[in-house]
C-alpha positions as CSV (number, residue, x, y, z in Angstrom):
1,M,-22.6,-18.5,4.9
2,I,-26.1,-16.7,5.0
3,T,-24.9,-14.3,7.5
4,T,-21.8,-13.2,5.5
5,Q,-23.6,-13.0,2.5
6,C,-26.5,-10.8,4.2
7,L,-23.5,-8.4,5.6
8,F,-22.0,-8.0,2.2
9,Y,-25.4,-6.9,0.7
10,L,-25.9,-4.6,3.7
11,S,-22.5,-3.1,3.7
12,L,-22.4,-2.6,0.0
13,A,-25.9,-0.9,0.4
14,L,-24.8,1.3,2.8
15,M,-21.7,2.5,0.8
16,L,-24.0,3.0,-2.3
17,E,-26.3,5.1,-0.2
18,V,-23.5,7.2,1.0
19,L,-21.7,7.5,-2.2
20,V,-24.4,7.4,-4.9
21,G,-27.6,8.4,-3.4
22,S,-30.9,6.3,-2.5
23,E,-32.6,8.0,-5.5
24,K,-30.3,6.1,-8.0
25,I,-30.3,2.8,-6.3
26,T,-32.3,-0.3,-6.8
27,T,-32.2,-3.7,-6.2
28,K,-31.2,-4.6,-9.9
29,S,-28.4,-2.1,-9.2
30,F,-26.8,-4.4,-7.1
31,F,-26.4,-7.2,-9.8
32,D,-26.1,-5.2,-13.1
33,A,-22.5,-5.2,-13.9
34,S,-23.0,-2.4,-16.5
35,R,-23.1,0.0,-13.7
36,V,-19.5,-0.8,-12.5
37,T,-17.2,1.2,-14.8
38,T,-14.8,3.7,-14.9
39,S,-16.1,5.9,-17.8
40,T,-18.9,7.7,-15.9
41,T,-18.6,9.2,-12.5
42,E,-21.5,7.2,-10.9
43,G,-19.8,3.9,-12.4
44,R,-16.4,5.3,-10.3
45,W,-18.9,5.6,-7.2
46,F,-19.8,2.2,-7.6
47,V,-16.4,0.9,-7.5
48,A,-15.8,3.2,-4.7
49,A,-18.8,1.5,-3.0
50,F,-17.3,-2.2,-3.8
51,V,-14.1,-1.2,-2.1
52,G,-15.9,0.6,0.7
53,A,-18.0,-2.5,1.2
54,S,-15.1,-5.1,1.1
55,L,-13.5,-3.0,4.0
56,L,-17.0,-3.2,6.2
57,M,-17.0,-6.9,5.0
58,A,-13.4,-7.7,6.6
59,L,-14.9,-6.2,9.7
60,A,-17.8,-8.5,9.7
61,L,-15.5,-11.6,8.8
62,C,-13.7,-10.7,12.1
63,A,-16.6,-10.8,14.1
64,V,-18.6,-13.5,12.3
65,V,-15.9,-16.1,11.0
66,G,-13.2,-15.2,13.7
67,R,-10.5,-17.2,12.4
68,A,-8.3,-15.9,10.3
69,K,-7.8,-19.5,8.4
70,K,-11.7,-19.3,7.4
71,C,-11.4,-15.5,6.0
72,L,-10.5,-16.3,2.4
73,D,-13.4,-19.0,2.4
74,F,-16.0,-16.9,3.5
75,A,-14.9,-14.0,1.3
76,V,-14.7,-16.0,-1.9
77,T,-18.1,-17.7,-1.0
78,A,-19.9,-14.5,-0.9
79,H,-18.3,-13.1,-3.8
80,V,-19.3,-16.4,-6.0
81,A,-22.8,-15.9,-4.8
82,H,-22.8,-12.6,-5.8
83,F,-21.6,-13.5,-9.0
84,V,-24.3,-16.1,-9.3
85,S,-26.7,-13.8,-8.6
86,C,-25.5,-11.3,-11.1
87,C,-25.9,-13.7,-13.7
88,F,-29.3,-14.6,-12.8
89,V,-30.5,-11.0,-12.8
90,A,-28.5,-9.5,-15.4
91,G,-26.7,-12.2,-17.7
92,V,-22.7,-13.1,-17.3
93,P,-20.7,-10.0,-16.6
94,R,-18.7,-8.8,-19.7
95,Q,-17.2,-5.8,-18.4
96,L,-13.5,-5.9,-17.4
97,A,-14.2,-3.3,-14.7
98,W,-16.6,-5.4,-12.9
99,W,-14.2,-8.2,-13.0
100,V,-11.3,-6.2,-11.8
101,T,-13.7,-4.3,-8.9
102,C,-14.9,-7.8,-7.8
103,G,-11.5,-9.2,-7.6
104,M,-10.1,-6.4,-5.9
105,S,-13.2,-6.4,-3.5
106,V,-12.7,-10.3,-2.4
107,S,-8.7,-9.7,-2.2
108,L,-9.2,-6.7,0.0
109,S,-11.6,-8.1,2.2
110,A,-10.0,-11.5,2.5
111,I,-6.7,-9.9,3.3
112,A,-8.1,-7.1,5.9
113,G,-10.4,-10.0,7.3
114,E,-7.4,-12.2,7.8
115,Y,-5.6,-9.3,9.2
116,L,-8.3,-8.6,11.7
117,C,-8.3,-12.1,12.9
118,A,-5.1,-12.6,13.3
119,A,-4.6,-9.4,15.3
120,R,-7.6,-10.7,17.6
121,E,-6.1,-14.2,17.9
122,M,-2.4,-13.0,18.7
123,R,-4.2,-10.8,22.0
124,D,-2.7,-11.8,25.3
125,I,-5.2,-14.2,27.3
126,P,-5.8,-12.5,30.7
127,T,-5.2,-14.2,33.7
128,N,-6.3,-13.1,36.9
129,N,-3.8,-15.5,39.2
130,R,-3.3,-13.6,42.6
131,S,-0.2,-15.1,44.2
């Protein structure tokens, strides 16, 4: 759980660095729901960062969790922990864009993570029997 949470914030930080730039990013900006909006250019970059982070999170789920059945649990847990952190830092998010973005992020990371894990689980097991 802690590993997936750390990887979630690491992937979000990486995407925000790439899309928004480090001069506009603070620790509070991770948890401030008012930054995630579709009415400003920077807000749309935040939305795109959450989408990109969810794809990176899918890779992390495949690497850390490894089972398709557990991906949904770990993705939801990471996003619920993010919600609780947002509530402590900036209050309960009231922006519809934040809720839609987080819902899309948890769905995308869970579905993509399950797909990647299932594809890995379905690979043939190599046997080296020489008869």
